[in-house]
N, CA, C, O and CB atoms as a CASP TS submission, in Angstrom:
PFRMAT TS
TARGET T0000
AUTHOR 0000-0000-0000
METHOD Language model
MODEL 1
PARENT N/A
ATOM      1  N   MET     1       1.258  -1.190   0.135  1.00  0.00           N
ATOM      2  CA  MET     1       0.055  -0.018   0.045  1.00  0.00           C
ATOM      3  C   MET     1       0.673   1.171   0.304  1.00  0.00           C
ATOM      4  O   MET     1       1.205   1.426   1.384  1.00  0.00           O
ATOM      5  CB  MET     1      -1.203  -0.145   1.110  1.00  0.00           C
ATOM      6  N   SER     2       0.625   2.038  -0.790  1.00  0.00           N
ATOM      7  CA  SER     2       1.484   3.544  -0.896  1.00  0.00           C
ATOM      8  C   SER     2       1.119   3.934   0.337  1.00  0.00           C
ATOM      9  O   SER     2       0.218   3.465   1.031  1.00  0.00           O
ATOM     10  CB  SER     2       1.064   4.783  -2.138  1.00  0.00           C
ATOM     11  N   LEU     3       1.965   4.939   0.612  1.00  0.00           N
ATOM     12  CA  LEU     3       1.866   5.974   1.705  1.00  0.00           C
ATOM     13  C   LEU     3       0.606   6.870   1.303  1.00  0.00           C
ATOM     14  O   LEU     3      -0.300   6.871   2.136  1.00  0.00           O
ATOM     15  CB  LEU     3       3.304   6.903   1.836  1.00  0.00           C
ATOM     16  N   PHE     4       0.427   7.579   0.231  1.00  0.00           N
ATOM     17  CA  PHE     4      -1.195   8.409   0.012  1.00  0.00           C
ATOM     18  C   PHE     4      -2.196   7.232   0.494  1.00  0.00           C
ATOM     19  O   PHE     4      -3.173   7.450   1.210  1.00  0.00           O
ATOM     20  CB  PHE     4      -1.658   8.935  -1.970  1.00  0.00           C
ATOM     21  N   ASP     5      -1.899   6.208   0.105  1.00  0.00           N
ATOM     22  CA  ASP     5      -3.373   4.923   0.286  1.00  0.00           C
ATOM     23  C   ASP     5      -3.284   5.062   2.096  1.00  0.00           C
ATOM     24  O   ASP     5      -4.051   5.793   2.723  1.00  0.00           O
ATOM     25  CB  ASP     5      -2.888   2.554  -0.537  1.00  0.00           C
ATOM     26  N   LYS     6      -2.491   4.440   2.575  1.00  0.00           N
ATOM     27  CA  LYS     6      -2.182   4.801   3.902  1.00  0.00           C
ATOM     28  C   LYS     6      -2.763   5.927   4.724  1.00  0.00           C
ATOM     29  O   LYS     6      -3.334   5.942   5.814  1.00  0.00           O
ATOM     30  CB  LYS     6      -0.996   4.994   3.887  1.00  0.00           C
ATOM     31  N   HIS     7      -2.442   6.844   3.873  1.00  0.00           N
ATOM     32  CA  HIS     7      -2.686   8.026   4.847  1.00  0.00           C
ATOM     33  C   HIS     7      -4.072   8.431   4.557  1.00  0.00           C
ATOM     34  O   HIS     7      -4.381   9.138   5.516  1.00  0.00           O
ATOM     35  CB  HIS     7      -1.647   9.306   4.660  1.00  0.00           C
ATOM     36  N   ASN     8      -5.125   8.359   3.707  1.00  0.00           N
ATOM     37  CA  ASN     8      -6.241   8.446   2.878  1.00  0.00           C
ATOM     38  C   ASN     8      -7.257   7.335   3.932  1.00  0.00           C
ATOM     39  O   ASN     8      -8.397   7.578   4.328  1.00  0.00           O
ATOM     40  CB  ASN     8      -5.843   7.919   1.064  1.00  0.00           C
ATOM     41  N   LYS     9      -6.310   5.901   4.253  1.00  0.00           N
ATOM     42  CA  LYS     9      -7.204   5.183   5.080  1.00  0.00           C
ATOM     43  C   LYS     9      -7.411   5.650   6.178  1.00  0.00           C
ATOM     44  O   LYS     9      -8.571   5.763   6.574  1.00  0.00           O
ATOM     45  CB  LYS     9      -6.915   4.051   5.285  1.00  0.00           C
ATOM     46  N   LEU    10      -6.262   6.070   7.010  1.00  0.00           N
ATOM     47  CA  LEU    10      -6.378   7.095   8.213  1.00  0.00           C
ATOM     48  C   LEU    10      -7.146   8.076   7.948  1.00  0.00           C
ATOM     49  O   LEU    10      -7.636   8.480   9.003  1.00  0.00           O
ATOM     50  CB  LEU    10      -5.182   7.704   8.648  1.00  0.00           C
ATOM     51  N   ASP    11      -7.533   8.720   6.981  1.00  0.00           N
ATOM     52  CA  ASP    11      -8.198   9.933   6.993  1.00  0.00           C
ATOM     53  C   ASP    11      -9.595   9.519   7.571  1.00  0.00           C
ATOM     54  O   ASP    11     -10.235   9.937   8.536  1.00  0.00           O
ATOM     55  CB  ASP    11      -8.231  10.631   5.538  1.00  0.00           C
ATOM     56  N   HIS    12      -9.880   8.383   6.475  1.00  0.00           N
ATOM     57  CA  HIS    12     -11.476   7.900   6.762  1.00  0.00           C
ATOM     58  C   HIS    12     -11.767   7.089   7.531  1.00  0.00           C
ATOM     59  O   HIS    12     -12.972   6.907   7.709  1.00  0.00           O
ATOM     60  CB  HIS    12     -12.144   7.398   5.838  1.00  0.00           C
ATOM     61  N   GLU    13     -10.870   6.343   8.232  1.00  0.00           N
ATOM     62  CA  GLU    13     -10.812   5.832   9.507  1.00  0.00           C
ATOM     63  C   GLU    13     -11.039   6.662  11.120  1.00  0.00           C
ATOM     64  O   GLU    13     -11.508   6.246  12.180  1.00  0.00           O
ATOM     65  CB  GLU    13      -9.559   5.315   9.398  1.00  0.00           C
ATOM     66  N   ILE    14     -10.405   8.143  10.670  1.00  0.00           N
ATOM     67  CA  ILE    14     -10.650   9.070  11.614  1.00  0.00           C
ATOM     68  C   ILE    14     -11.862   9.810  11.928  1.00  0.00           C
ATOM     69  O   ILE    14     -12.337  10.132  13.017  1.00  0.00           O
ATOM     70  CB  ILE    14      -9.897   9.818  11.430  1.00  0.00           C
ATOM     71  N   ALA    15     -12.278  10.018  10.679  1.00  0.00           N
ATOM     72  CA  ALA    15     -13.537  10.387  10.523  1.00  0.00           C
ATOM     73  C   ALA    15     -14.685   9.967  10.748  1.00  0.00           C
ATOM     74  O   ALA    15     -15.581  10.712  11.146  1.00  0.00           O
ATOM     75  CB  ALA    15     -13.641  10.553   9.758  1.00  0.00           C
ATOM     76  N   ARG    16     -14.860   8.539  10.499  1.00  0.00           N
ATOM     77  CA  ARG    16     -15.646   8.027  11.031  1.00  0.00           C
ATOM     78  C   ARG    16     -15.606   7.736  12.355  1.00  0.00           C
ATOM     79  O   ARG    16     -16.708   7.430  12.812  1.00  0.00           O
ATOM     80  CB  ARG    16     -15.809   7.275  10.473  1.00  0.00           C
ATOM     81  N   LYS    17     -14.546   7.727  13.257  1.00  0.00           N
ATOM     82  CA  LYS    17     -14.468   7.288  14.637  1.00  0.00           C
ATOM     83  C   LYS    17     -14.646   8.510  15.310  1.00  0.00           C
ATOM     84  O   LYS    17     -15.020   8.297  16.463  1.00  0.00           O
ATOM     85  CB  LYS    17     -13.173   6.552  15.046  1.00  0.00           C
ATOM     86  N   GLU    18     -14.508   9.880  15.011  1.00  0.00           N
ATOM     87  CA  GLU    18     -15.176  11.294  15.381  1.00  0.00           C
ATOM     88  C   GLU    18     -16.394  11.520  14.929  1.00  0.00           C
ATOM     89  O   GLU    18     -17.023  12.522  15.268  1.00  0.00           O
ATOM     90  CB  GLU    18     -14.475  12.412  14.920  1.00  0.00           C
ATOM     91  N   GLY    19     -16.741  10.853  14.327  1.00  0.00           N
ATOM     92  CA  GLY    19     -18.325  11.283  14.027  1.00  0.00           C
ATOM     93  C   GLY    19     -18.461  12.503  13.323  1.00  0.00           C
ATOM     94  O   GLY    19     -17.517  13.059  12.763  1.00  0.00           O
ATOM     95  N   SER    20     -19.761  12.976  13.346  1.00  0.00           N
ATOM     96  CA  SER    20     -19.948  14.440  12.649  1.00  0.00           C
ATOM     97  C   SER    20     -19.823  15.508  13.415  1.00  0.00           C
ATOM     98  O   SER    20     -19.580  16.664  13.067  1.00  0.00           O
ATOM     99  CB  SER    20     -21.209  14.661  12.063  1.00  0.00           C
ATOM    100  N   ASP    21     -20.072  14.902  14.908  1.00  0.00           N
ATOM    101  CA  ASP    21     -20.115  15.939  16.405  1.00  0.00           C
ATOM    102  C   ASP    21     -19.000  15.850  16.780  1.00  0.00           C
ATOM    103  O   ASP    21     -18.830  16.512  17.804  1.00  0.00           O
ATOM    104  CB  ASP    21     -21.046  15.594  17.724  1.00  0.00           C
ATOM    105  N   ASP    22     -17.542  14.994  16.210  1.00  0.00           N
ATOM    106  CA  ASP    22     -16.601  14.765  17.231  1.00  0.00           C
ATOM    107  C   ASP    22     -16.723  14.248  18.513  1.00  0.00           C
ATOM    108  O   ASP    22     -15.807  14.202  19.334  1.00  0.00           O
ATOM    109  CB  ASP    22     -16.138  15.691  17.418  1.00  0.00           C
ATOM    110  N   ARG    23     -17.926  13.836  18.690  1.00  0.00           N
ATOM    111  CA  ARG    23     -17.816  13.029  20.154  1.00  0.00           C
ATOM    112  C   ARG    23     -16.622  11.837  20.137  1.00  0.00           C
ATOM    113  O   ARG    23     -16.032  11.539  21.175  1.00  0.00           O
ATOM    114  CB  ARG    23     -19.423  12.196  20.510  1.00  0.00           C
ATOM    115  N   GLY    24     -16.343  11.221  18.909  1.00  0.00           N
ATOM    116  CA  GLY    24     -15.677  10.159  18.992  1.00  0.00           C
ATOM    117  C   GLY    24     -13.947  10.359  19.286  1.00  0.00           C
ATOM    118  O   GLY    24     -13.136   9.459  19.065  1.00  0.00           O
ATOM    119  N   TYR    25     -13.646  11.483  19.731  1.00  0.00           N
ATOM    120  CA  TYR    25     -12.533  12.123  19.405  1.00  0.00           C
ATOM    121  C   TYR    25     -11.865  11.048  20.838  1.00  0.00           C
ATOM    122  O   TYR    25     -12.597  10.966  21.824  1.00  0.00           O
ATOM    123  CB  TYR    25     -12.591  14.123  19.389  1.00  0.00           C
ATOM    124  N   ASN    26     -10.769  10.436  20.855  1.00  0.00           N
ATOM    125  CA  ASN    26     -10.304   9.671  22.044  1.00  0.00           C
ATOM    126  C   ASN    26      -8.463   9.655  22.054  1.00  0.00           C
ATOM    127  O   ASN    26      -7.870  10.098  21.070  1.00  0.00           O
ATOM    128  CB  ASN    26     -11.041   7.973  21.898  1.00  0.00           C
ATOM    129  N   ALA    27      -7.863   9.227  22.986  1.00  0.00           N
ATOM    130  CA  ALA    27      -6.647   8.371  22.569  1.00  0.00           C
ATOM    131  C   ALA    27      -6.514   7.687  21.710  1.00  0.00           C
ATOM    132  O   ALA    27      -5.313   7.421  21.677  1.00  0.00           O
ATOM    133  CB  ALA    27      -6.291   7.678  23.215  1.00  0.00           C
ATOM    134  N   GLU    28      -7.121   7.091  20.772  1.00  0.00           N
ATOM    135  CA  GLU    28      -6.789   5.872  19.558  1.00  0.00           C
ATOM    136  C   GLU    28      -6.887   7.238  18.442  1.00  0.00           C
ATOM    137  O   GLU    28      -6.048   7.452  17.567  1.00  0.00           O
ATOM    138  CB  GLU    28      -8.305   4.155  19.277  1.00  0.00           C
ATOM    139  N   VAL    29      -8.358   8.261  18.754  1.00  0.00           N
ATOM    140  CA  VAL    29      -8.050   8.962  17.062  1.00  0.00           C
ATOM    141  C   VAL    29      -6.948  10.055  17.271  1.00  0.00           C
ATOM    142  O   VAL    29      -6.624  10.646  16.241  1.00  0.00           O
ATOM    143  CB  VAL    29      -9.633   9.893  16.243  1.00  0.00           C
ATOM    144  N   VAL    30      -6.191  10.499  18.659  1.00  0.00           N
ATOM    145  CA  VAL    30      -5.070  11.005  18.502  1.00  0.00           C
ATOM    146  C   VAL    30      -3.312  10.351  17.974  1.00  0.00           C
ATOM    147  O   VAL    30      -2.208  10.836  17.727  1.00  0.00           O
ATOM    148  CB  VAL    30      -5.167  11.460  19.644  1.00  0.00           C
ATOM    149  N   ARG    31      -3.842   9.239  18.010  1.00  0.00           N
ATOM    150  CA  ARG    31      -2.718   8.225  17.945  1.00  0.00           C
ATOM    151  C   ARG    31      -2.726   8.016  16.378  1.00  0.00           C
ATOM    152  O   ARG    31      -1.758   7.902  15.626  1.00  0.00           O
ATOM    153  CB  ARG    31      -2.992   6.735  18.898  1.00  0.00           C
ATOM    154  N   MET    32      -3.862   8.000  16.131  1.00  0.00           N
ATOM    155  CA  MET    32      -4.173   8.309  14.375  1.00  0.00           C
ATOM    156  C   MET    32      -3.657   9.223  14.032  1.00  0.00           C
ATOM    157  O   MET    32      -2.505   9.011  13.653  1.00  0.00           O
ATOM    158  CB  MET    32      -5.501   8.582  13.821  1.00  0.00           C
ATOM    159  N   LYS    33      -4.014  10.308  13.974  1.00  0.00           N
ATOM    160  CA  LYS    33      -3.574  11.699  14.135  1.00  0.00           C
ATOM    161  C   LYS    33      -2.007  11.476  13.764  1.00  0.00           C
ATOM    162  O   LYS    33      -1.608  11.392  12.602  1.00  0.00           O
ATOM    163  CB  LYS    33      -3.892  12.367  15.757  1.00  0.00           C
ATOM    164  N   LYS    34      -1.252  11.400  14.806  1.00  0.00           N
ATOM    165  CA  LYS    34      -0.070  11.354  14.807  1.00  0.00           C
ATOM    166  C   LYS    34       0.316  10.990  13.746  1.00  0.00           C
ATOM    167  O   LYS    34       0.792  11.711  12.868  1.00  0.00           O
ATOM    168  CB  LYS    34       0.364  10.793  15.622  1.00  0.00           C
ATOM    169  N   GLN    35       0.074   9.263  13.692  1.00  0.00           N
ATOM    170  CA  GLN    35       0.706   8.699  12.432  1.00  0.00           C
ATOM    171  C   GLN    35       0.188   9.257  10.904  1.00  0.00           C
ATOM    172  O   GLN    35       1.015   9.319   9.995  1.00  0.00           O
ATOM    173  CB  GLN    35       0.432   7.134  12.508  1.00  0.00           C
ATOM    174  N   LYS    36      -0.807   9.540  10.745  1.00  0.00           N
ATOM    175  CA  LYS    36      -1.024  10.447   9.475  1.00  0.00           C
ATOM    176  C   LYS    36      -0.500  11.437   9.539  1.00  0.00           C
ATOM    177  O   LYS    36      -0.405  11.871   8.391  1.00  0.00           O
ATOM    178  CB  LYS    36      -2.196  10.807   9.120  1.00  0.00           C
ATOM    179  N   LEU    37       0.074  12.333  10.478  1.00  0.00           N
ATOM    180  CA  LEU    37       1.247  13.520   9.727  1.00  0.00           C
ATOM    181  C   LEU    37       2.568  12.896   9.683  1.00  0.00           C
ATOM    182  O   LEU    37       3.335  13.174   8.761  1.00  0.00           O
ATOM    183  CB  LEU    37       1.503  15.080  10.663  1.00  0.00           C
ATOM    184  N   GLN    38       3.036  11.724  10.999  1.00  0.00           N
ATOM    185  CA  GLN    38       4.185  11.127  10.132  1.00  0.00           C
ATOM    186  C   GLN    38       4.107  10.441   8.611  1.00  0.00           C
ATOM    187  O   GLN    38       5.116  10.081   8.004  1.00  0.00           O
ATOM    188  CB  GLN    38       4.698  10.101  10.949  1.00  0.00           C
ATOM    189  N   LEU    39       3.124  10.351   8.235  1.00  0.00           N
ATOM    190  CA  LEU    39       2.862   9.775   6.322  1.00  0.00           C
ATOM    191  C   LEU    39       3.167  10.774   5.686  1.00  0.00           C
ATOM    192  O   LEU    39       4.113  10.885   4.907  1.00  0.00           O
ATOM    193  CB  LEU    39       1.223   9.344   5.630  1.00  0.00           C
ATOM    194  N   LYS    40       2.060  11.892   6.097  1.00  0.00           N
ATOM    195  CA  LYS    40       2.683  13.309   5.613  1.00  0.00           C
ATOM    196  C   LYS    40       3.976  13.807   5.503  1.00  0.00           C
ATOM    197  O   LYS    40       4.563  14.154   4.477  1.00  0.00           O
ATOM    198  CB  LYS    40       2.288  14.170   6.286  1.00  0.00           C
ATOM    199  N   ASP    41       4.367  13.810   6.657  1.00  0.00           N
ATOM    200  CA  ASP    41       6.001  14.181   6.656  1.00  0.00           C
ATOM    201  C   ASP    41       6.989  13.551   5.584  1.00  0.00           C
ATOM    202  O   ASP    41       7.746  14.122   4.798  1.00  0.00           O
ATOM    203  CB  ASP    41       6.628  13.711   8.049  1.00  0.00           C
ATOM    204  N   GLU    42       6.730  12.085   5.810  1.00  0.00           N
ATOM    205  CA  GLU    42       7.192  10.902   4.689  1.00  0.00           C
ATOM    206  C   GLU    42       7.199  11.238   3.492  1.00  0.00           C
ATOM    207  O   GLU    42       8.311  11.127   2.976  1.00  0.00           O
ATOM    208  CB  GLU    42       6.405   9.731   4.605  1.00  0.00           C
ATOM    209  N   MET    43       6.189  11.706   2.660  1.00  0.00           N
ATOM    210  CA  MET    43       5.488  12.362   1.774  1.00  0.00           C
ATOM    211  C   MET    43       6.253  13.306   1.259  1.00  0.00           C
ATOM    212  O   MET    43       6.706  13.312   0.115  1.00  0.00           O
ATOM    213  CB  MET    43       4.386  12.828   2.228  1.00  0.00           C
ATOM    214  N   LEU    44       6.475  14.454   2.436  1.00  0.00           N
ATOM    215  CA  LEU    44       7.047  15.699   1.804  1.00  0.00           C
ATOM    216  C   LEU    44       8.812  15.828   1.408  1.00  0.00           C
ATOM    217  O   LEU    44       9.572  16.519   0.730  1.00  0.00           O
ATOM    218  CB  LEU    44       6.658  16.854   2.895  1.00  0.00           C
ATOM    219  N   LYS    45       8.830  14.602   2.384  1.00  0.00           N
ATOM    220  CA  LYS    45      10.648  14.396   1.938  1.00  0.00           C
ATOM    221  C   LYS    45      10.647  13.940   0.419  1.00  0.00           C
ATOM    222  O   LYS    45      11.281  14.448  -0.506  1.00  0.00           O
ATOM    223  CB  LYS    45      11.616  12.915   2.989  1.00  0.00           C
ATOM    224  N   ILE    46       9.745  12.814   0.387  1.00  0.00           N
ATOM    225  CA  ILE    46       9.765  12.300  -0.891  1.00  0.00           C
ATOM    226  C   ILE    46       9.434  13.331  -1.700  1.00  0.00           C
ATOM    227  O   ILE    46       9.906  12.987  -2.784  1.00  0.00           O
ATOM    228  CB  ILE    46       8.944  11.194  -1.091  1.00  0.00           C
ATOM    229  N   LEU    47       9.011  14.190  -1.819  1.00  0.00           N
ATOM    230  CA  LEU    47       8.843  14.831  -3.024  1.00  0.00           C
ATOM    231  C   LEU    47      10.111  16.541  -3.169  1.00  0.00           C
ATOM    232  O   LEU    47      10.541  17.181  -4.129  1.00  0.00           O
ATOM    233  CB  LEU    47       6.915  15.176  -2.989  1.00  0.00           C
ATOM    234  N   GLN    48      10.272  16.656  -1.666  1.00  0.00           N
ATOM    235  CA  GLN    48      11.372  17.324  -1.465  1.00  0.00           C
ATOM    236  C   GLN    48      12.902  17.209  -2.732  1.00  0.00           C
ATOM    237  O   GLN    48      13.613  17.872  -3.488  1.00  0.00           O
ATOM    238  CB  GLN    48      11.650  16.773   0.005  1.00  0.00           C
ATOM    239  N   HIS    49      12.678  16.013  -2.265  1.00  0.00           N
ATOM    240  CA  HIS    49      14.058  14.788  -2.612  1.00  0.00           C
ATOM    241  C   HIS    49      14.013  15.083  -4.076  1.00  0.00           C
ATOM    242  O   HIS    49      14.963  15.571  -4.689  1.00  0.00           O
ATOM    243  CB  HIS    49      13.761  12.745  -2.222  1.00  0.00           C
ATOM    244  N   GLU    50      12.821  14.752  -4.627  1.00  0.00           N
ATOM    245  CA  GLU    50      12.292  14.656  -5.942  1.00  0.00           C
ATOM    246  C   GLU    50      12.818  16.111  -6.738  1.00  0.00           C
ATOM    247  O   GLU    50      13.559  16.203  -7.716  1.00  0.00           O
ATOM    248  CB  GLU    50      10.548  14.462  -5.839  1.00  0.00           C
ATOM    249  N   SER    51      12.264  17.015  -6.078  1.00  0.00           N
ATOM    250  CA  SER    51      12.227  18.300  -6.975  1.00  0.00           C
ATOM    251  C   SER    51      13.540  18.452  -6.965  1.00  0.00           C
ATOM    252  O   SER    51      14.125  18.237  -8.026  1.00  0.00           O
ATOM    253  CB  SER    51      11.409  19.634  -6.505  1.00  0.00           C
ATOM    254  N   VAL    52      14.270  18.827  -5.863  1.00  0.00           N
ATOM    255  CA  VAL    52      15.417  18.818  -6.000  1.00  0.00           C
ATOM    256  C   VAL    52      16.444  18.486  -6.935  1.00  0.00           C
ATOM    257  O   VAL    52      17.244  19.307  -7.382  1.00  0.00           O
ATOM    258  CB  VAL    52      15.535  18.450  -5.355  1.00  0.00           C
ATOM    259  N   LYS    53      16.393  16.651  -7.372  1.00  0.00           N
ATOM    260  CA  LYS    53      16.417  16.353  -8.494  1.00  0.00           C
ATOM    261  C   LYS    53      16.264  16.641  -9.696  1.00  0.00           C
ATOM    262  O   LYS    53      17.041  16.201 -10.543  1.00  0.00           O
ATOM    263  CB  LYS    53      16.115  15.912  -8.459  1.00  0.00           C
ATOM    264  N   GLU    54      15.120  17.525 -10.038  1.00  0.00           N
ATOM    265  CA  GLU    54      15.041  18.335 -10.969  1.00  0.00           C
ATOM    266  C   GLU    54      15.587  19.270 -11.763  1.00  0.00           C
ATOM    267  O   GLU    54      15.494  19.494 -12.970  1.00  0.00           O
ATOM    268  CB  GLU    54      14.569  18.622 -10.767  1.00  0.00           C
ATOM    269  N   VAL    55      16.305  19.896 -10.681  1.00  0.00           N
ATOM    270  CA  VAL    55      16.512  21.368 -10.516  1.00  0.00           C
ATOM    271  C   VAL    55      17.845  21.072 -11.427  1.00  0.00           C
ATOM    272  O   VAL    55      18.605  21.993 -11.726  1.00  0.00           O
ATOM    273  CB  VAL    55      16.660  22.126  -8.750  1.00  0.00           C
TER
END
């Protein structure tokens, strides 16, 4: 599974757990959000690395 797919899957799981009223916000959701940020950081590093190669 690609980093983007993992990020997208986490995003959907977080939204489902939180619900439209954010009542599902808990430690598990916090952990998932941190994991999502780590994936986003990894994707950013890859994009930055690739953009430097093109210059």
